[in-house]
C-alpha positions in Angstrom: 32.3 4.0 14.9 31.6 7.7 15.4 29.9 8.0 12.0 27.2 5.6 13.1 26.3 7.9 16.0 26.2 10.9 13.8 22.6 12.3 13.7 22.7 13.3 10.0 24.1 10.0 8.9 21.6 8.1 11.0 18.6 10.0 9.7 19.8 9.7 6.1 20.5 6.0 6.4 17.1 5.2 7.9 15.2 7.3 5.4 17.2 6.0 2.5 16.9 2.4 3.6 13.2 2.5 4.4 12.4 4.4 1.2 14.3 1.9 -1.0 12.3 -1.0 0.6 9.0 0.9 0.2 9.7 1.6 -3.5 10.4 -2.1 -4.1 7.4 -3.1 -2.3 5.3 -0.6 -4.2 6.3 -2.2 -7.5 5.2 -5.5 -5.9 1.9 -4.1 -5.0 1.4 -2.6 -8.5 1.8 -6.1 -10.0 -1.4 -7.4 -8.4 -3.3 -4.1 -8.7 -2.6 -3.8 -12.4 -3.4 -7.5 -13.1 -6.6 -7.6 -11.2 -8.0 -4.2 -12.1 -7.0 -4.2 -15.8 -5.9 -1.0 -17.5 -9.3 0.9 -17.1 -9.6 0.0 -13.3 -5.9 0.6 -12.7 -6.1 4.0 -14.4 -9.1 5.0 -12.3 -7.3 3.9 -9.1 -4.3 6.0 -10.0 -6.5 8.9 -10.8 -7.3 9.3 -7.1 -3.6 9.7 -6.2 -3.0 12.1 -9.1 -5.8 14.3 -7.7 -4.6 14.0 -4.1 -1.1 15.2 -5.3 -2.6 18.2 -7.1 -5.2 19.4 -4.5 -2.9 18.7 -1.5 -0.5 21.4 -2.8 -3.2 24.0 -2.0 -3.9 22.5 1.4 -0.2 22.3 2.4 0.5 25.9 1.2 4.2 25.5 1.1 4.6 25.6 4.9 6.7 22.4 5.2 10.1 23.9 4.7 9.2 27.0 6.8 8.1 24.8 9.7 11.2 22.6 9.6 13.6 25.6 9.3 11.9 27.5 12.2 11.8 24.6 14.6 15.4 23.6 13.7 16.5 27.1 14.8 14.3 27.5 17.8 12.8 24.3 19.2 11.1 26.2 22.0 8.7 27.6 19.5 7.1 24.2 18.7 3.7 25.0 20.1 3.5 28.4 18.4 4.7 27.1 15.0 2.4 24.1 15.2 -0.7 26.1 16.3 -0.2 29.0 13.7 0.7 26.7 10.8 -2.3 24.4 11.6 -4.6 27.5 11.7 -3.4 28.5 8.3 -3.8 25.0 7.0 -7.3 24.7 8.2 -8.3 27.5 5.9 -6.1 26.3 3.0 -7.4 22.7 3.4 -11.0 23.8 3.5 -10.3 25.7 0.2 -8.6 22.6 -1.3 -11.5 20.3 -0.4 -14.0 22.7 -1.9 -12.1 22.9 -5.1 -11.6 19.2 -5.3 -15.3 18.5 -4.6 -16.4 21.2 -7.2 -14.0 19.7 -9.8 -15.3 16.2 -9.4 -19.0 17.2 -9.3 -18.8 19.6 -12.2 -16.4 17.7 -14.4 -18.5 16.1 -17.2 -15.6 13.6 -17.9 -15.9 12.4 -14.3 -18.1 9.4 -13.5 -16.6 8.2 -10.3 -18.7 7.0 -7.3 -19.2 8.7 -4.0 -16.6 6.4 -2.5 -14.1 7.9 -5.0 -14.9 11.5 -3.9 -15.0 10.7 -0.1 -11.7 8.8 -0.4 -10.1 11.8 -2.2 -11.2 14.3 0.4 -10.1 12.1 3.3 -6.7 11.4 1.7 -6.2 15.2 1.3 -6.9 15.7 5.0 -4.7 12.9 6.1 -1.9 14.1 3.8 -2.0 17.6 5.5 -2.0 16.2 9.0 0.8 13.8 8.3 2.9 16.6 6.7 2.4 18.8 9.7 3.5 16.1 12.1 6.5 15.1 9.9 7.6 18.7 9.6 7.8 18.9 13.4 9.8 15.7 13.7 12.1 16.7 10.9 12.7 20.1 12.6 13.8 18.2 15.7 16.0 16.0 13.4 14.0 12.9 14.5 13.4 11.4 11.0 13.6 7.6 11.7 10.1 7.3 13.0 8.6 8.5 9.8 10.5 5.9 7.8 9.5 3.1 10.1 5.9 3.9 10.2 5.7 4.2 6.4 7.5 0.9 6.0 5.2 -0.8 8.5 2.0 0.4 6.7 3.5 -0.5 3.3 3.8 -4.1 4.6 0.2 -3.8 5.8 -1.0 -2.6 2.4 0.9 -5.3 0.6 -0.7 -7.9 2.8 -4.1 -6.5 2.2 -3.7 -6.5 -1.6 -2.6 -10.1 -1.7 -5.1 -11.3 0.9 -8.2 -9.7 -0.6 -10.2 -12.5 -2.4 -10.7 -12.0 -6.1 -14.4 -11.6 -5.9 -13.9 -8.6 -3.5 -11.0 -7.1 -5.4 -12.4 -3.9 -6.7 -11.7 -0.2 -6.5 -14.3 0.5 -3.7 -12.8 -2.1 -1.4 -9.2 -1.0 -2.2 -10.0 2.7 -1.5 -11.7 1.9 1.8 -8.6 -0.2 2.8 -6.1 2.4 1.7 -7.9 5.4 3.4 -8.2 3.3 6.6 -4.4 2.6 6.5 -3.7 6.3 6.0 -5.9 7.2 8.9 -4.4 4.6 11.2 -0.9 5.6 10.2 -1.5 9.3 10.8 -3.1 8.6 14.2 -0.1 6.6 15.4 2.2 9.3 14.2 0.3 11.9 16.1 0.3 9.9 19.3 4.1 9.5 19.0 4.4 13.3 18.4 2.3 14.1 21.5 4.3 11.6 23.7 7.8 12.6 22.6 7.5 16.3 21.9 4.2 18.1 22.6 3.8 16.8 26.1 7.2 18.4 27.0 6.6 21.8 25.2 5.5 25.0 26.7 2.0 26.3 25.7 1.4 29.0 23.1 -0.2 32.3 24.0 -2.0 33.9 21.2 -0.7 37.5 20.6 -2.2 38.6 17.3 -1.9 37.6 13.7 1.6 38.8 13.1 2.9 35.2 13.4 0.4 34.1 10.8 1.4 36.8 8.4 5.1 36.0 8.9 4.6 32.3 8.1 2.4 33.0 5.1 4.9 35.5 3.7 7.7 32.9 4.0 5.6 30.1 2.6 4.5 32.1 -0.5 7.7 31.3 -2.4 7.6 27.6 -1.7 3.9 27.5 -2.5 4.6 29.0 -5.9 7.3 26.4 -6.5 5.0 23.6 -5.5 2.3 24.9 -7.9 4.8 25.0 -10.8 6.0 21.5 -9.9 2.5 20.1 -9.9 1.8 21.8 -13.2 4.8 20.2 -14.8 4.5 16.7 -13.2 0.9 15.9 -12.3 -1.5 18.1 -14.3 -0.3 16.5 -17.7 -1.4 13.1 -16.3 -4.8 14.5 -15.3 -5.1 15.8 -18.9 -5.1 12.2 -20.1 -8.6 11.9 -18.7 -9.8 14.7 -20.9 -7.8 14.1 -24.1 -7.6 10.3 -24.0 -9.0 7.4 -22.0 -8.8 6.5 -18.3 -6.7 3.4 -19.0 -4.0 5.6 -20.3 -3.4 7.1 -16.9 -2.8 3.6 -15.6 -0.4 2.8 -18.4 1.5 6.0 -17.8 1.7 5.6 -14.1 3.0 2.1 -14.5 6.2 3.6 -15.9 6.4 6.0 -13.0 6.1 3.2 -10.5 8.8 1.2 -12.1 11.2 4.1 -12.5 10.5 5.7 -9.1 13.2 3.7 -7.2 15.8 5.0 -9.7 14.7 8.6 -9.4 14.6 8.3 -5.7 18.2 7.0 -5.7 19.3 10.0 -7.7 17.5 12.3 -5.4 19.3 10.8 -2.4 22.7 10.9 -4.2 22.3 14.6 -5.0 21.0 15.3 -1.4 24.1 13.7 0.0 26.4 15.6 -2.4 24.8 19.0 -1.9 26.6 20.1 1.3 30.0 19.3 -0.2 29.1 21.0 -3.5 27.7 24.0 -1.7 31.0 24.3 0.2 33.2 24.0 -2.9 31.0 26.6 -4.7 32.4 29.1 -2.2 35.8 27.8 -1.4 37.1 26.4 -4.7 35.1 27.1 -7.8 37.5 25.3 -10.1 37.3 22.1 -8.1 33.5 22.6 -7.9 33.2 22.7 -11.7 35.5 19.6 -12.0 33.3 17.6 -9.6 30.1 18.6 -11.4 31.6 17.6 -14.8 32.5 14.2 -13.3 29.0 13.9 -11.9 27.4 14.7 -15.2 29.6 12.1 -16.9 28.5 9.4 -14.4 24.8 10.4 -14.5 24.6 10.5 -18.3 26.4 7.2 -18.9 24.5 5.5 -16.1 21.2 6.8 -17.5 22.0 5.6 -21.0 23.0 2.2 -19.6 19.8 1.8 -17.7 17.6 2.8 -20.7 19.5 0.4 -23.1 19.2 -2.4 -20.5 15.5 -1.8 -20.2 15.2 -1.6 -24.0 16.8 -5.1 -24.2 14.2 -6.7 -21.9 11.3 -4.3 -21.9 8.7 -6.6 -23.3 9.9 -9.5 -21.1 9.7 -7.3 -17.9 6.2 -5.9 -18.6 4.8 -9.3 -19.7 6.3 -11.1 -16.7 5.1 -8.6 -14.1 1.8 -7.2 -15.6 0.6 -9.6 -18.3 -0.3 -9.3 -21.9 -3.0 -6.6 -21.3 -0.1 -4.1 -20.6 2.1 -5.0 -23.6 1.7 -1.5 -25.1 3.2 0.0 -21.9 6.6 -1.4 -22.7 7.2 1.5 -25.2 5.7 3.9 -22.8 8.1 2.9 -20.0 11.1 2.9 -22.4 10.3 6.4 -23.5 10.0 7.4 -19.9 13.4 5.9 -19.3 14.9 8.4 -21.8 13.0 11.3 -20.2 14.5 10.1 -16.9 18.1 10.6 -18.3 17.1 14.1 -19.2 15.5 14.6 -15.8 18.8 13.5 -14.1 20.6 16.2 -16.0 18.0 18.8 -15.0 18.3 17.8 -11.3 22.1 18.2 -11.5 21.6 21.6 -12.9 19.2 22.5 -10.1 21.8 21.3 -7.5 24.4 23.6 -9.1 22.1 26.6 -9.0 21.3 26.0 -5.4 24.9 25.4 -4.5 25.7 28.8 -6.1 22.7 30.5 -4.2 20.9 31.0 -7.5 17.4 30.2 -6.1 15.7 33.1 -7.9 17.2 32.0 -11.2 16.1 28.4 -10.6 12.6 29.6 -9.9 12.6 31.7 -13.1 13.8 28.7 -15.1 11.2 26.4 -13.6 8.5 28.9 -14.5 9.8 29.1 -18.1 9.9 25.3 -18.2 6.2 25.1 -17.2 5.1 27.7 -19.7 7.1 26.1 -22.6 6.0 22.6 -21.8 2.3 23.3 -21.3 1.3 23.1 -25.0 3.6 20.2 -25.6 2.0 18.2 -22.8 -1.5 19.2 -24.0 -1.0 17.9 -27.5 0.9 14.9 -26.2 -2.1 13.7 -24.1 -4.2 13.6 -27.3 -2.2 10.5 -28.2 -2.5 8.7 -24.9 0.2 7.5 -22.6 2.9 7.1 -25.3 2.1 10.6 -26.6 2.5 12.1 -23.1 5.7 10.1 -22.5 7.2 11.6 -25.7 5.9 15.0 -24.7 8.0 14.8 -21.6 11.0 13.9 -23.6 10.5 16.6 -26.2 9.8 19.2 -23.5 13.0 18.2 -21.7 15.1 18.6 -24.9 13.4 22.0 -25.7 14.0 23.4 -22.3 17.5 22.1 -22.1 18.5 24.5 -24.9 18.6 27.5 -22.4 19.2 25.4 -19.2 22.5 24.0 -20.6 23.7 27.4 -21.8 23.2 28.8 -18.3 24.8 25.6 -16.8 27.9 25.9 -18.9 28.3 29.6 -18.1 28.0 28.8 -14.3 30.8 26.2 -14.7 32.9 28.8 -16.6 32.5 26.9 -19.9 34.5 23.9 -18.6 32.1 21.7 -20.5 32.9 22.0 -24.3 30.4 22.6 -27.0 31.5 19.4 -28.7 30.8 17.4 -25.6 27.5 19.1 -25.2 26.4 18.2 -28.8 27.7 14.7 -28.4 25.7 13.7 -25.2 22.4 15.1 -26.4 22.7 13.8 -29.9 23.5 10.3 -28.5 20.5 10.4 -26.1 18.2 11.7 -28.9 19.4 9.2 -31.4 19.3 6.2 -29.0 15.8 7.1 -27.8 14.4 7.1 -31.4 16.2 3.9 -32.3 15.2 1.9 -29.3 11.6 3.0 -29.8 11.2 2.3 -33.5 13.4 -0.7 -33.7 12.5 -3.6 -31.4 15.5 -5.7 -30.2 14.6 -9.2 -31.2 17.8 -11.1 -30.4 17.6 -14.3 -28.4 17.5 -13.9 -24.6 21.1 -15.2 -24.2 22.4 -12.6 -26.7 20.5 -9.8 -25.0 21.8 -10.9 -21.6 25.4 -10.9 -22.9 25.0 -7.4 -24.3 23.6 -6.2 -20.9 26.5 -7.8 -19.1 29.0 -6.2 -21.5 27.3 -2.7 -21.1 27.3 -3.1 -17.3 31.0 -4.1 -17.1 32.0 -1.3 -19.5 30.2 1.3 -17.3 31.7 0.1 -14.1 35.2 0.0 -15.6 34.8 3.5 -16.9 33.5 4.9 -13.6 36.3 3.3 -11.5 39.1 3.6 -13.9 38.3 7.1 -15.2 35.9 9.2 -13.1 36.8 7.8 -9.7 40.5 8.4 -10.4 39.7 12.0 -11.2 37.8 12.5 -8.0 40.5 10.7 -6.0 43.2 12.9 -7.4 41.2 16.0 -6.8 
């Protein structure tokens, strides 16, 4: 079939397939990590990756999109783009390493070993190198190798986790193993880049710093967006170390780990729909609004279904996977489920804004979100993981007040005020009810309820929303 030979379809299929497997395997790895390290150790282990996410933003400097876009348009510039971007990133990475080192040495709440700090610095470096290589490959539309290498080393990591004897199972050994994996993975990726692309490219002749200035100018916008994104998603988790205890980071990230496959599936769905929506936004705005309305219906109902199903089996799932020590995380994860529903809606609004070329408005809304959410997150972290989980939910509802108004206006008010009130009141009411009232029916009754909910959702999607789309 011709579609199987299509480069976009092939890249999307490989990335989607490998990422789904990786996310599932990551949940499997978290089971042994959480059980063996206990909440305190698991929280400390996750703290490394929270800090890597934060400080890597400085090192990467928003160059990824610029590199991919430049190479996609002019593949002969590979050496120039790689050289110039790497020179910029040498400076930004050095700055990121200094900030990370100073933060950990001066932070009075920090009591980590030298291994923790060395692992953090090395992981930042490997993250930057990997991103540079991957950006080149993605610019050449060669995305499958990234997926396969990541999948291979995910299997290696899983094997290491389950083969390390109990008496050697500690954070030091795990960090050394993880850093070694990242180093080997990055080295293999570089050799592949050199063999497939760099060896066939023309050399770059330095002609001044205009190229550096041009790349920096283009990257500033993406760097700002990355900073805002980290401030919203990662910094609040780091605040748990200051306002609560280290184990709360582990409890909070447990929910992120379980829900990440669902969030990834939504991201892939919206990525796949974006070209069609971007086209309709110009060619047929009425049809565009109708498609978005159907998408919102499907996303909201699917999100509510997922949260209710987890509410039915939350304690069973947590106890089965992670043990009694993580019993309190059941409510944390359930609360994160309801935030995920709101997150899905926000992502759809973001796709609409991008489809209508409203990037500036999207940036402004994101900045407002960060400013409004900051005090909510700060006070939420004083109550541990559950406080932060509720802070994310509350911040989402507060920010949705203006996001939804803008969203309705962009869709020419095809979404009614009554519908708007209905969906958010249902989400808010159910989130409170499922949190405060534990469902204590027998397992069989809960299973029957879950089956009925699932069948009802599928019937609605195929009998109502699918028929709308098919007619349109």
